[in-house]
C-alpha positions as CSV (number, residue, x, y, z in Angstrom):
1,M,91.6,110.1,117.2
2,N,93.8,110.2,114.2
3,S,94.3,107.3,111.7
4,K,97.5,106.2,113.4
5,D,95.8,105.9,116.7
6,E,93.1,103.8,114.9
7,L,95.8,101.7,113.5
8,K,97.1,101.0,116.9
9,V,93.6,99.9,118.3
10,I,93.3,97.5,115.3
11,V,96.7,96.0,115.6
12,E,96.3,95.4,119.2
13,A,93.0,93.8,118.9
14,A,94.1,91.5,116.2
15,D,97.2,90.6,118.2
16,S,95.1,89.9,121.3
17,K,93.4,87.0,119.2
18,R,96.8,85.8,118.0
19,A,96.7,86.9,114.5
20,H,99.7,85.7,112.5
21,K,102.2,87.9,110.6
22,I,100.4,91.3,111.1
23,V,101.7,93.9,108.5
24,A,100.5,97.4,108.4
25,L,101.1,99.4,105.1
26,D,100.8,103.2,104.8
27,V,98.8,103.5,101.6
28,H,97.7,107.2,101.9
29,E,100.0,108.2,99.0
30,V,99.3,105.3,96.7
31,S,95.4,104.9,97.3
32,L,92.5,107.0,97.8
33,M,90.7,104.3,99.8
34,A,92.3,104.7,103.2
35,D,95.4,105.7,105.0
36,Y,96.5,102.2,106.1
37,F,95.9,98.6,105.1
38,V,96.4,96.0,107.8
39,I,97.0,92.4,106.6
40,M,97.2,89.3,108.7
41,D,96.3,85.6,108.7
42,A,95.0,82.8,110.9
43,A,95.2,79.0,110.8
44,S,91.4,78.3,110.8
45,T,88.1,79.8,109.8
46,R,87.2,80.0,113.5
47,Q,90.2,82.1,114.2
48,V,89.7,84.4,111.2
49,K,86.1,85.0,112.5
50,S,87.3,85.6,116.1
51,I,90.1,88.1,114.9
52,A,87.5,90.0,112.7
53,D,85.0,90.1,115.6
54,E,87.6,91.4,118.1
55,V,88.8,94.1,115.7
56,V,85.1,95.2,115.2
57,D,84.4,95.2,118.8
58,Q,87.5,97.1,119.8
59,A,87.1,99.7,117.0
60,E,83.5,100.4,118.1
61,E,84.5,100.7,121.7
62,A,87.2,103.3,120.6
63,G,84.6,105.2,118.6
64,I,85.8,104.1,115.2
65,T,83.1,103.6,112.7
66,V,82.8,100.2,111.1
67,N,81.6,100.9,107.5
68,E,81.5,97.4,106.1
69,V,82.3,93.8,106.9
70,E,82.7,91.4,103.9
71,G,83.4,87.8,103.7
72,K,82.4,86.7,107.2
73,N,80.2,83.7,105.9
74,S,83.1,81.9,104.3
75,A,85.7,83.3,106.6
76,K,88.6,82.6,104.1
77,W,89.1,86.5,103.7
78,I,87.3,88.9,105.8
79,L,87.6,92.5,104.7
80,L,86.8,95.2,107.3
81,D,86.3,98.8,106.1
82,L,87.0,101.1,109.1
83,G,87.3,104.3,107.1
84,N,90.8,105.3,107.6
85,V,92.0,101.7,108.0
86,I,91.2,98.7,105.8
87,V,91.7,95.4,107.5
88,H,92.3,92.0,105.6
89,V,92.0,88.9,107.8
90,F,93.0,85.8,105.7
91,Q,93.3,82.1,106.2
92,E,96.9,81.3,105.7
93,D,96.6,79.8,102.2
94,E,94.3,82.6,100.9
95,R,96.9,85.2,102.0
96,E,99.6,83.5,100.0
97,Y,97.4,83.3,97.0
98,Y,96.3,86.9,96.9
99,N,99.7,88.2,98.1
100,L,98.4,91.8,98.8
101,E,101.8,92.8,100.2
102,K,103.2,92.4,96.7
103,L,100.2,94.1,95.1
104,W,100.7,97.2,97.4
105,S,104.5,97.0,97.4
106,D,104.7,100.9,96.7
107,A,103.3,101.4,100.1
108,P,105.8,101.5,102.9
109,A,105.4,99.3,105.9
110,V,104.5,100.8,109.3
111,D,106.6,99.8,112.4
112,I,104.0,98.1,114.6
113,Q,106.2,96.0,116.7
114,D,105.7,98.1,119.9
115,W,102.0,97.2,119.6
116,I,102.5,93.5,119.4
117,K,103.0,91.4,122.4
118,D,105.4,88.3,122.2
């Protein structure tokens, strides 16, 4: 499975738990950390945890190694290190505050609309 296939698994898992405003950035040319960053938000700590749990479950089921999970106790910002893909699940206000999309503005967005159900 290549990193784009892994990205699809992650986006679909997050979408299945109704993550808001999912954005995927192709960071492989601007960062040594990963190929993709996925950023999303949710309205409550419960939903943030639920999204993170579903992403981890679906990743493991697809054979993607989960290296690290950070921030699960507070659930304001959960960071999932899945090797090729780094996932950021925020509460809405935390996402606005940290504004990772602006920080990584040199990275082009990936078209993920086909993976998101309306």
